[in-house]
C-alpha positions as CSV (number, residue, x, y, z in Angstrom):
1,M,0.0,0.0,0.0
2,V,2.6,2.6,1.1
3,A,6.1,3.1,0.0
4,P,9.0,2.8,2.3
5,P,9.0,6.4,3.9
6,H,12.8,6.6,3.8
7,S,12.6,6.5,0.0
8,R,11.4,9.6,-1.9
9,T,10.3,7.4,-4.7
10,W,7.4,4.9,-4.5
11,R,8.1,1.2,-4.7
12,I,4.9,-0.3,-6.2
13,L,3.4,-3.2,-4.3
14,L,2.8,-5.8,-7.1
15,T,-0.6,-6.7,-5.8
16,F,-2.2,-3.3,-5.1
17,V,-5.3,-2.1,-3.4
18,F,-7.0,-2.0,-6.9
19,A,-7.4,-5.7,-6.5
20,I,-9.5,-5.2,-3.4
21,G,-13.2,-4.8,-3.7
22,L,-13.7,-2.1,-1.2
23,V,-17.3,-1.8,0.0
24,V,-18.6,0.8,2.4
25,G,-21.0,-0.9,4.8
26,Y,-20.3,-2.7,7.9
27,I,-18.9,-0.9,10.9
28,G,-18.6,-3.1,14.0
29,L,-19.7,-1.2,17.1
30,R,-19.0,-2.8,20.4
31,Q,-21.5,-2.4,23.2
32,R,-20.3,0.0,25.8
33,V,-20.6,-0.4,29.5
34,I,-22.6,2.2,31.2
35,V,-23.4,2.4,34.8
36,A,-26.9,3.8,34.8
37,Q,-30.6,2.6,35.1
38,D,-30.5,1.7,31.4
39,Q,-27.9,1.4,28.7
40,Y,-27.9,4.9,27.2
41,T,-29.3,7.2,29.9
42,F,-27.8,8.6,33.0
43,R,-30.1,10.0,35.7
44,A,-29.8,12.5,38.6
45,G,-33.2,13.0,40.2
46,S,-35.6,14.1,37.5
47,S,-32.8,15.1,35.1
48,E,-31.3,13.0,32.4
49,L,-28.3,12.8,30.1
50,I,-29.2,10.7,27.1
51,L,-26.7,9.4,24.6
52,K,-28.0,10.3,21.1
53,S,-25.0,9.3,19.0
54,Y,-22.1,6.9,19.8
55,G,-18.7,8.2,19.0
56,R,-16.6,5.1,18.7
57,L,-16.8,3.9,15.0
58,W,-14.5,0.9,15.2
59,D,-13.0,-1.3,17.8
60,T,-11.0,-4.4,17.0
61,H,-9.2,-6.2,19.8
62,F,-7.8,-9.1,17.6
63,Q,-8.9,-11.7,20.1
64,H,-10.3,-14.0,17.3
65,P,-10.4,-13.5,13.6
66,P,-13.8,-12.9,12.0
67,K,-15.4,-15.8,10.3
68,T,-15.0,-13.8,7.1
69,S,-12.6,-11.0,6.8
70,G,-14.8,-9.3,4.1
71,N,-16.9,-7.3,6.6
72,R,-13.9,-6.0,8.7
73,Y,-10.5,-6.4,6.9
74,R,-8.9,-7.3,3.5
75,Y,-5.4,-8.5,3.1
76,N,-3.1,-7.9,0.3
77,G,0.5,-6.9,-0.6
78,S,3.3,-7.5,-3.0
79,E,4.7,-10.5,-1.2
80,S,3.7,-13.8,-2.8
81,P,0.8,-15.7,-1.0
82,G,3.2,-18.5,0.1
83,R,5.6,-16.1,1.7
84,R,3.2,-13.9,3.8
85,F,1.1,-14.6,6.9
86,V,-1.5,-13.0,9.2
87,H,-2.5,-14.3,12.6
88,W,-4.9,-13.1,15.1
89,S,-4.3,-14.3,18.8
90,R,-4.7,-13.0,22.3
91,G,-5.4,-9.4,21.3
92,Q,-2.7,-9.2,18.7
93,L,-2.7,-9.1,14.9
94,A,0.6,-10.4,13.5
95,I,1.5,-9.5,10.0
96,G,4.6,-10.8,8.3
97,V,6.6,-11.5,5.2
98,N,9.1,-14.4,4.7
99,Q,11.8,-12.9,2.7
100,S,15.1,-14.9,2.8
101,G,18.0,-13.0,1.1
102,I,15.7,-11.5,-1.6
103,H,16.9,-7.8,-2.1
104,A,13.7,-6.3,-3.2
105,F,11.0,-4.5,-1.1
106,K,8.0,-6.7,-0.4
107,G,5.0,-6.0,1.8
108,F,1.8,-7.2,3.3
109,F,-1.0,-5.3,4.9
110,A,-4.5,-5.6,6.5
111,V,-6.8,-2.7,5.4
112,T,-10.2,-1.8,6.9
113,E,-13.0,-2.7,4.7
114,P,-15.3,0.1,5.9
115,T,-14.4,3.7,5.4
116,F,-14.2,6.5,8.0
117,P,-15.0,10.3,7.8
118,A,-12.5,13.2,7.9
119,G,-11.6,14.3,11.4
120,S,-11.7,10.7,12.8
121,Y,-9.2,9.8,15.4
122,I,-7.4,6.5,14.6
123,E,-5.6,4.8,17.5
124,T,-3.5,1.6,17.4
125,S,-0.6,0.1,19.2
126,M,2.2,-1.4,17.0
127,Q,4.9,-3.7,18.3
128,P,7.7,-4.0,15.8
129,I,9.7,-7.2,16.3
130,R,13.4,-6.5,16.9
131,V,15.5,-7.7,14.2
132,A,19.2,-7.4,13.2
133,P,19.3,-6.2,9.7
134,Q,22.5,-6.8,7.8
135,S,23.9,-4.2,5.2
136,G,21.3,-3.4,2.7
137,Q,18.4,-5.0,4.7
138,V,15.4,-2.9,5.9
139,A,12.3,-3.8,8.1
140,E,9.4,-1.4,8.4
141,T,6.2,-1.4,10.5
142,I,3.6,1.1,9.2
143,V,0.3,2.6,10.2
144,A,-1.3,4.6,7.4
145,V,-4.6,6.5,6.8
146,Q,-5.2,6.5,3.0
147,T,-7.9,7.9,0.9
148,A,-10.5,5.3,-0.1
149,T,-10.9,6.9,-3.6
150,T,-7.8,5.3,-5.1
151,K,-9.9,2.7,-7.1
152,E,-11.8,5.6,-8.6
153,N,-9.0,8.1,-9.5
154,G,-5.7,6.3,-9.1
155,E,-4.3,8.5,-6.4
156,I,-2.4,7.0,-3.6
157,N,-2.5,9.7,-0.9
158,Y,-2.0,8.9,2.8
159,V,-0.7,10.0,6.1
160,I,1.9,7.8,7.8
161,A,3.6,6.7,11.0
162,S,6.4,4.2,10.3
163,L,9.2,2.6,12.2
164,T,12.2,1.5,10.2
165,Q,15.0,-0.8,11.3
166,T,18.3,-0.9,9.5
167,R,21.7,-2.1,10.4
168,A,22.7,1.4,11.4
169,I,19.8,2.7,13.3
170,N,16.1,2.6,14.1
171,T,13.9,5.6,12.9
172,L,10.4,6.8,13.5
173,Q,9.1,8.8,10.6
174,L,5.9,10.7,10.5
175,G,4.5,12.5,7.3
176,Y,2.4,12.1,4.3
177,A,2.4,11.2,0.6
178,H,0.6,11.9,-2.5
179,G,0.7,11.0,-6.2
180,A,-0.4,8.4,-8.8
181,I,0.1,4.7,-8.4
182,A,3.4,4.7,-10.4
183,D,4.8,7.8,-8.9
184,A,3.7,8.7,-5.3
185,K,6.1,10.8,-3.2
186,T,6.6,10.7,0.5
187,F,7.2,13.9,2.6
188,I,8.6,13.4,6.1
189,L,7.5,16.0,8.7
190,R,9.2,14.6,11.8
191,S,11.9,12.0,12.2
192,Y,13.1,10.5,15.6
193,Q,16.1,8.3,16.4
194,T,16.7,7.4,20.0
195,P,18.4,4.4,21.7
196,H,15.1,3.1,23.2
197,L,12.8,3.8,20.2
198,L,11.6,0.2,19.8
199,A,10.6,0.0,23.4
200,T,8.8,3.4,23.3
201,I,6.9,2.4,20.1
202,S,5.8,-0.9,21.7
203,N,4.5,0.7,24.9
204,E,2.7,3.8,23.5
205,P,-0.2,3.9,21.2
206,V,-0.1,6.0,18.0
207,T,-3.0,8.3,17.2
208,I,-3.6,9.9,14.0
209,S,-6.1,12.5,13.0
210,T,-6.5,14.5,9.7
211,N,-9.2,16.2,7.7
212,G,-7.4,15.0,4.6
213,L,-6.9,18.4,3.1
214,Y,-4.5,20.4,5.1
215,S,-4.5,19.5,8.8
216,L,-2.6,16.5,10.5
217,K,-2.0,15.6,14.1
218,I,0.0,12.5,15.3
219,W,0.5,11.5,18.9
220,L,2.8,8.9,20.4
221,G,1.2,8.1,23.7
222,N,0.2,11.6,25.1
223,H,2.9,13.3,23.1
224,L,1.7,15.4,20.2
225,L,4.5,15.0,17.8
226,V,2.9,16.5,14.6
227,N,0.6,19.4,14.6
228,K,0.2,20.9,11.2
229,G,-2.6,23.0,9.8
230,R,-1.4,24.1,6.4
231,L,-0.3,21.0,4.5
232,P,-1.0,20.0,0.9
233,L,-2.2,16.6,1.9
234,K,-4.8,15.8,-0.8
235,V,-5.9,12.7,1.1
236,I,-9.6,12.9,0.0
237,P,-12.0,11.4,2.5
238,P,-13.4,8.9,3.4
239,F,-10.3,7.1,4.7
240,Q,-9.3,3.5,5.2
241,V,-6.7,2.4,7.7
242,Y,-3.7,0.2,6.8
243,L,-1.6,-2.0,9.2
244,E,1.4,-3.0,7.3
245,V,4.9,-4.5,7.2
246,Q,7.6,-4.2,4.5
247,S,11.0,-5.6,4.3
248,E,14.0,-6.0,2.0
249,G,16.2,-8.9,2.3
250,L,15.0,-10.6,5.5
251,K,12.1,-12.2,7.2
252,Y,10.0,-9.7,9.2
253,A,6.8,-9.4,11.2
254,A,5.1,-7.0,13.5
255,Q,2.2,-7.1,15.9
256,F,-0.7,-4.6,16.3
257,H,-2.7,-4.5,19.5
258,S,-6.3,-3.2,18.9
259,L,-7.5,-0.6,16.4
260,R,-9.9,2.0,17.6
261,I,-11.5,4.7,15.6
262,Y,-13.5,7.6,17.0
263,R,-15.6,10.2,15.2
264,S,-13.7,13.0,16.9
265,N,-12.0,13.8,20.2
266,Q,-14.9,15.8,21.5
267,V,-18.0,14.9,23.5
268,L,-21.0,17.3,23.0
269,I,-23.7,17.9,25.6
270,K,-26.8,19.5,24.0
271,G,-30.0,20.9,25.3
272,L,-28.3,22.8,28.2
273,P,-29.7,26.2,29.4
274,D,-27.6,29.0,27.9
275,G,-24.9,30.1,30.3
276,A,-25.0,26.8,32.4
277,E,-21.8,26.0,34.1
278,V,-20.5,22.6,33.2
279,K,-17.8,20.7,35.0
280,A,-16.4,17.2,34.0
281,I,-14.2,15.4,36.6
282,G,-12.5,12.1,35.6
283,S,-12.7,9.0,37.7
284,N,-9.1,9.7,38.9
285,G,-10.1,13.2,40.2
286,V,-8.6,15.1,37.3
287,L,-10.6,18.0,36.0
288,L,-11.4,17.2,32.3
289,A,-13.4,20.3,31.5
290,N,-14.8,23.3,33.1
291,G,-16.7,26.1,31.4
292,V,-20.0,27.6,30.3
293,S,-22.6,26.4,27.7
294,Q,-22.9,28.4,24.5
295,Q,-26.2,28.3,22.6
296,G,-27.3,25.2,24.6
297,T,-24.2,23.2,23.9
298,Y,-21.0,22.4,25.9
299,T,-18.0,20.6,24.5
300,V,-15.6,18.3,26.4
301,D,-12.3,17.8,24.7
302,L,-10.6,14.5,25.2
303,T,-6.8,14.1,24.5
304,P,-5.1,10.9,23.3
305,P,-4.4,8.2,24.1
306,R,-7.6,6.3,24.5
307,L,-10.5,8.7,24.0
308,E,-12.6,7.1,26.5
309,R,-13.2,8.3,30.0
310,V,-15.6,7.8,32.9
311,A,-16.5,11.1,34.5
312,T,-18.7,12.9,36.9
313,I,-20.6,15.7,35.1
314,E,-21.8,18.7,37.2
315,I,-24.3,21.1,35.6
316,T,-25.0,24.2,37.6
317,Q,-27.6,26.8,36.6
318,G,-29.5,29.3,38.7
319,G,-27.6,28.2,41.9
320,H,-28.7,24.6,41.5
321,T,-26.2,21.9,40.7
322,T,-27.1,18.6,39.1
323,I,-24.6,15.7,39.3
324,F,-24.4,12.8,37.0
325,H,-22.0,10.0,38.2
326,H,-20.1,7.4,36.2
327,V,-20.9,9.0,32.8
328,S,-19.1,7.3,29.9
329,L,-17.4,9.8,27.6
330,V,-16.2,8.5,24.2
331,G,-14.7,10.8,21.5
332,G,-17.6,11.7,19.2
333,D,-20.4,11.1,21.6
334,I,-23.4,13.4,21.5
335,Y,-25.5,13.6,24.6
336,A,-28.8,15.5,25.2
337,Y,-29.7,17.0,28.6
338,H,-33.2,16.9,29.8
339,R,-34.6,18.4,33.0
């Protein structure tokens, strides 16, 4: 799907995404756990917070492979079928290629079958397997968010987080690419090389959010590494997510732990009296939000990683405070307040 980011010129995967029948349709929603009198309502006296729209669009824990991958993931790549593999087990998706002394880039990837809107927040944990590349050998682990319009217009435009292992050093590269199938170009925005990079990547989730046109944010754990608002991305929504490995000259595999996609990083509470004071306090006592409703709406901003919190919501108006306990906040949720 994506070219090695250390190369400015695309290396084309022999079996490309054109071969995949990409169908918009199924989005697997996992049932959330809500501590309340019923599944989607929180009550405090005669007042209610009612969940009107659920923010999590996708949640895969890779415990067991689906009976058919067609409604969740497709698998493809330039490595031949007999020399690539995918395995789901114990919350991990392992993807690998079995190169042995073949000095040519080969890759294999899992791509989401459904598509997701601009502004989505994509979070996954990737665990590159440590290897010892020799001279000329390269191993890469990639998370990419790519336009789903490739089959229609031939454009391969995407944003990317990639961990590259070579004989000399390990490198985390963050950026984007755009171009046609035969000539896409990668632009690196940030590059990191540290002694403990593999351990850091393995222990911290990667979160990506883009509108596809000009803005891009990438987090590693709670560290915002890329925050750009004027980029020529040309990644036309809707998007698909690629979990991928590529290698040159050696056998290589990587593991991915869960993939969660949220509509946004915001929780909206609507139906509030204008000027109502709203406070959200996390289960650990940390203040998540504190402000005043505007035009009947208040927004709680969540920050990566894991755009899910359990909070106490306090709504004060006219000297009276209503308190909702154990409220589940998920990025993209929309709640309605009723008195």
